[in-house]
C-alpha positions as CSV (number, residue, x, y, z in Angstrom):
1,X,156.1,-248.3,68.0
2,X,155.4,-250.6,70.3
3,X,156.5,-254.4,69.8
4,X,153.1,-255.5,70.3
5,X,149.5,-254.7,70.1
6,X,149.0,-256.0,73.7
7,X,151.3,-253.7,75.0
8,X,148.7,-251.8,76.7
9,X,146.0,-253.6,77.5
10,X,143.3,-250.4,78.0
11,X,144.2,-250.3,74.5
12,X,143.4,-253.1,72.5
13,X,143.6,-253.8,69.4
14,X,140.7,-253.5,66.3
15,X,140.3,-256.3,64.7
16,X,139.5,-256.0,60.7
17,X,137.7,-259.1,60.1
18,X,135.3,-258.2,62.4
19,X,134.6,-255.0,61.6
20,X,134.3,-255.8,58.5
21,X,131.8,-258.2,59.2
22,X,129.5,-255.9,60.8
23,X,129.9,-253.3,58.6
24,X,130.0,-254.4,55.2
25,X,126.4,-255.9,54.4
26,X,124.6,-255.7,51.1
27,X,122.8,-252.8,50.0
28,X,124.8,-250.5,53.0
29,X,127.4,-247.9,52.2
30,X,130.3,-249.6,53.3
31,X,131.8,-252.0,50.7
32,X,135.9,-252.5,52.4
33,X,137.2,-251.8,56.0
34,X,140.6,-252.2,56.6
35,X,142.5,-251.7,59.4
36,X,146.3,-250.8,59.2
37,X,149.1,-250.9,62.0
38,X,150.8,-247.5,61.5
39,X,150.5,-244.9,58.4
40,X,151.2,-241.6,58.1
41,X,147.9,-240.0,56.9
42,X,144.6,-242.2,56.4
43,X,143.5,-238.9,54.5
44,X,146.1,-238.9,52.0
45,X,146.1,-242.8,51.6
46,X,142.3,-242.9,50.9
47,X,142.9,-239.7,48.6
48,X,145.4,-241.7,46.8
49,X,142.9,-244.5,46.3
50,X,140.2,-242.3,45.5
51,X,142.0,-240.6,42.6
52,X,142.9,-245.1,41.2
53,X,139.2,-245.2,41.0
54,X,138.3,-246.6,44.4
55,X,134.4,-247.6,44.8
56,X,132.7,-245.5,47.3
57,X,132.6,-246.9,50.8
58,X,135.9,-247.5,51.6
59,X,137.2,-247.2,55.1
60,X,140.5,-247.1,56.6
61,X,141.4,-246.8,60.6
62,X,144.8,-246.3,62.0
63,X,145.9,-247.9,65.4
64,X,148.6,-245.2,65.2
65,X,149.0,-242.0,62.2
66,X,152.6,-240.5,62.3
67,X,151.6,-237.4,60.0
68,X,147.8,-236.8,60.8
69,X,146.2,-233.2,59.3
70,X,143.4,-231.2,61.2
71,X,141.5,-227.8,59.9
72,X,143.3,-224.8,59.3
73,X,146.6,-226.8,58.8
74,X,146.8,-228.1,62.3
75,X,148.8,-231.2,63.2
76,X,146.6,-234.5,64.4
77,X,148.9,-237.1,66.6
78,X,148.1,-240.0,69.3
79,X,149.6,-242.5,71.1
80,X,149.3,-245.9,69.6
81,X,145.6,-247.4,70.0
82,X,145.0,-244.1,72.0
83,X,141.9,-242.8,69.7
84,X,140.0,-243.5,66.7
85,X,141.4,-242.6,63.2
86,X,140.1,-243.0,60.2
87,X,139.1,-241.8,56.6
88,X,136.2,-242.8,54.5
89,X,135.5,-241.9,50.8
90,X,132.4,-240.7,49.3
91,X,131.2,-240.5,45.8
92,X,127.6,-238.0,46.1
93,X,126.6,-238.7,42.4
94,X,123.9,-236.7,42.0
95,X,124.5,-234.1,44.7
96,X,125.7,-230.8,43.5
97,X,129.1,-229.8,44.4
98,X,127.9,-226.5,46.1
99,X,125.8,-229.1,49.2
100,X,129.5,-231.0,49.6
101,X,130.0,-228.0,52.1
102,X,127.4,-230.0,54.3
103,X,129.5,-233.3,54.4
104,X,131.7,-232.1,57.8
105,X,128.7,-231.3,59.1
106,X,127.1,-234.3,58.9
107,X,130.0,-236.2,60.2
108,X,130.2,-233.9,63.1
109,X,126.5,-234.8,63.9
110,X,126.9,-238.7,63.2
111,X,130.1,-238.9,65.3
112,X,128.2,-237.2,68.2
113,X,125.5,-239.3,68.2
114,X,127.3,-242.4,68.1
115,X,129.2,-241.1,70.9
116,X,126.4,-239.7,73.6
117,X,124.6,-243.2,72.5
118,X,127.5,-245.6,73.2
119,X,130.3,-243.6,75.4
120,X,126.7,-241.7,77.6
121,X,128.8,-238.7,78.2
122,X,127.2,-235.1,76.6
123,X,128.8,-234.3,73.6
124,X,128.0,-231.7,71.7
125,X,129.4,-229.7,68.3
126,X,131.6,-226.6,68.0
127,X,131.1,-225.1,64.8
128,X,131.5,-226.7,62.3
129,X,132.7,-229.9,63.5
130,X,134.7,-230.0,66.4
131,X,133.4,-232.4,69.2
132,X,133.8,-231.3,72.4
133,X,133.2,-232.4,76.0
134,X,133.1,-230.2,78.5
135,X,134.0,-227.6,76.7
136,X,136.9,-229.4,75.5
137,X,138.0,-230.9,72.4
138,X,137.6,-234.7,71.8
139,X,137.6,-235.3,68.3
140,X,137.9,-233.5,64.6
141,X,136.8,-233.8,61.7
142,X,138.7,-232.8,57.8
143,X,137.5,-233.2,54.4
144,X,139.0,-232.8,51.2
145,X,137.3,-232.9,48.3
146,X,139.0,-234.9,45.5
147,X,138.3,-234.1,41.5
148,X,137.7,-236.9,38.9
149,X,141.6,-238.1,37.8
150,X,141.5,-238.6,34.3
151,X,141.0,-241.7,32.5
152,X,139.2,-243.1,35.8
153,X,136.1,-244.8,35.2
154,X,134.8,-242.3,37.8
155,X,133.4,-239.0,36.5
156,X,132.5,-236.9,39.6
157,X,134.4,-235.5,42.7
158,X,134.9,-237.5,45.5
159,X,135.2,-236.9,49.0
160,X,137.7,-237.9,51.7
161,X,136.7,-237.5,55.6
162,X,139.0,-238.1,57.8
163,X,137.8,-238.1,61.8
164,X,140.5,-238.6,65.0
165,X,138.6,-239.2,68.0
166,X,140.1,-239.8,71.8
167,X,139.3,-242.3,73.4
168,X,141.9,-243.1,75.9
169,X,144.4,-240.5,75.7
170,X,145.7,-239.9,79.3
171,X,146.4,-235.6,80.9
172,X,149.9,-236.1,80.2
173,X,149.3,-237.3,76.2
174,X,147.0,-234.5,75.3
175,X,148.5,-232.6,72.5
176,X,146.9,-229.7,73.9
177,X,145.7,-227.9,77.7
178,X,141.8,-227.5,76.0
179,X,142.0,-231.0,74.6
180,X,140.3,-234.2,76.5
181,X,139.4,-237.7,76.0
182,X,136.4,-240.0,76.5
183,X,138.5,-241.8,79.3
184,X,139.0,-238.6,81.0
185,X,135.5,-237.6,80.3
186,X,134.1,-240.5,82.4
187,X,132.8,-242.1,79.5
188,X,130.7,-245.5,80.5
189,X,132.5,-246.9,76.8
190,X,135.7,-246.1,75.5
191,X,136.0,-250.1,73.5
192,X,136.9,-248.5,70.1
193,X,135.5,-251.4,68.3
194,X,131.5,-250.7,69.7
195,X,132.1,-246.4,69.0
196,X,133.3,-247.0,65.5
197,X,130.8,-249.1,64.5
198,X,128.0,-246.9,66.1
199,X,129.0,-243.9,63.7
200,X,129.9,-245.9,60.7
201,X,126.1,-246.7,60.9
202,X,124.9,-243.3,61.8
203,X,127.4,-241.9,59.1
204,X,125.8,-243.9,56.6
205,X,122.0,-243.1,57.4
206,X,122.3,-239.4,57.5
207,X,124.4,-239.5,54.5
208,X,121.9,-241.8,52.8
209,X,119.1,-238.9,53.7
210,X,121.4,-236.1,52.3
211,X,121.9,-238.3,49.1
212,X,118.5,-238.9,49.0
213,X,117.2,-235.2,49.0
214,X,120.0,-234.2,46.5
215,X,121.9,-232.7,49.2
216,X,119.5,-230.6,50.7
217,X,120.2,-229.4,54.4
218,X,116.3,-229.1,55.2
219,X,114.5,-231.9,53.7
220,X,116.8,-234.5,55.1
221,X,116.6,-233.1,58.3
222,X,120.2,-232.3,58.4
223,X,120.3,-228.9,59.6
224,X,117.5,-229.5,62.3
225,X,119.2,-232.3,63.9
226,X,122.9,-230.1,63.4
227,X,121.3,-227.3,65.2
228,X,120.3,-229.7,68.3
229,X,123.8,-230.3,69.2
230,X,125.8,-227.8,68.0
231,X,126.9,-225.7,71.5
232,X,127.8,-223.0,69.1
233,X,124.7,-221.2,68.4
234,X,123.0,-218.6,70.5
235,X,126.8,-218.7,72.1
236,X,128.8,-215.1,71.9
237,X,131.7,-215.9,69.3
238,X,134.9,-214.7,68.1
239,X,135.8,-215.4,64.3
240,X,139.0,-215.4,63.6
241,X,139.0,-215.3,59.8
242,X,142.3,-216.1,56.8
243,X,143.3,-213.1,56.4
244,X,143.6,-212.6,60.5
245,X,141.1,-210.2,60.9
246,X,138.8,-211.0,63.8
247,X,135.0,-210.5,64.4
248,X,132.9,-210.9,67.9
249,X,129.4,-211.2,67.7
250,X,126.2,-213.4,68.7
251,X,126.0,-217.0,66.4
252,X,122.6,-217.1,65.1
253,X,122.2,-220.0,62.7
254,X,123.7,-221.7,59.7
255,X,122.9,-220.8,56.5
256,X,122.0,-223.4,53.7
257,X,125.8,-223.9,52.9
258,X,126.4,-224.9,56.3
259,X,128.4,-221.3,56.8
260,X,128.2,-220.0,60.4
261,X,126.3,-216.5,60.5
262,X,127.6,-214.2,63.3
263,X,125.4,-211.1,63.4
264,X,123.8,-211.7,60.2
265,X,127.2,-212.2,58.3
266,X,128.1,-215.7,56.8
267,X,131.3,-217.2,57.4
268,X,133.0,-220.5,55.9
269,X,136.5,-220.7,56.3
270,X,136.7,-219.4,59.4
271,X,137.9,-221.0,63.2
272,X,135.6,-220.0,66.1
273,X,136.3,-220.1,69.5
274,X,133.6,-219.8,71.8
275,X,134.0,-216.5,74.7
276,X,133.2,-217.2,78.0
């Protein structure tokens, strides 16, 4: 790792104290914000804390993640301070476990809103929660349900949501040819601090709406807002299923469980490719 966090002046470090002061407020969702220089996986770290009874609202941000994981077992890596890599801990008390499938989509919506507002780029979603700019992937999200640990005071399941957003990656640093970063997309702002604060505030707002309605995607307005920002809807897509089979058709919407509907069929665990 770099000897100094200021070795690359285009990638200054995050300031934990300032972030905590801005985000940990009375009656707010976020209860603790931690910034670490390096870790294997923020999701693994927060999952361990969740099993130990950590309170809802914990945010862990890593300046560098060595063993990040994406959906379907993919690896997510980035140079130090070239992106936002974080995980949050949620405990959706009072919401049925069947509604938890909306949390990754909710997170994708919150991130898209924040990026559009702060970075001023035309970010959009690919089902379920990849953030695209110009058709190229700029962020990914992974949600994991953590069952309650025996002997702890928390009797309900927790959810750990990990987010990886490319902010200042250069072309030669991209992990795959169909990826991009905010800098490469010509963003008006690539400062991670304001983007992180905007994202967490948007996430808190949508999470509160969703939880207050018992996880109902329609009563909370979540499904309508998600569909508005999702570029997959109305497109021809190729659905790669876990058993290796494929389905080609038109993406028509998402159902009450957040599953994509393609030619009348609903799919949950699948990888979707936009057909050009």
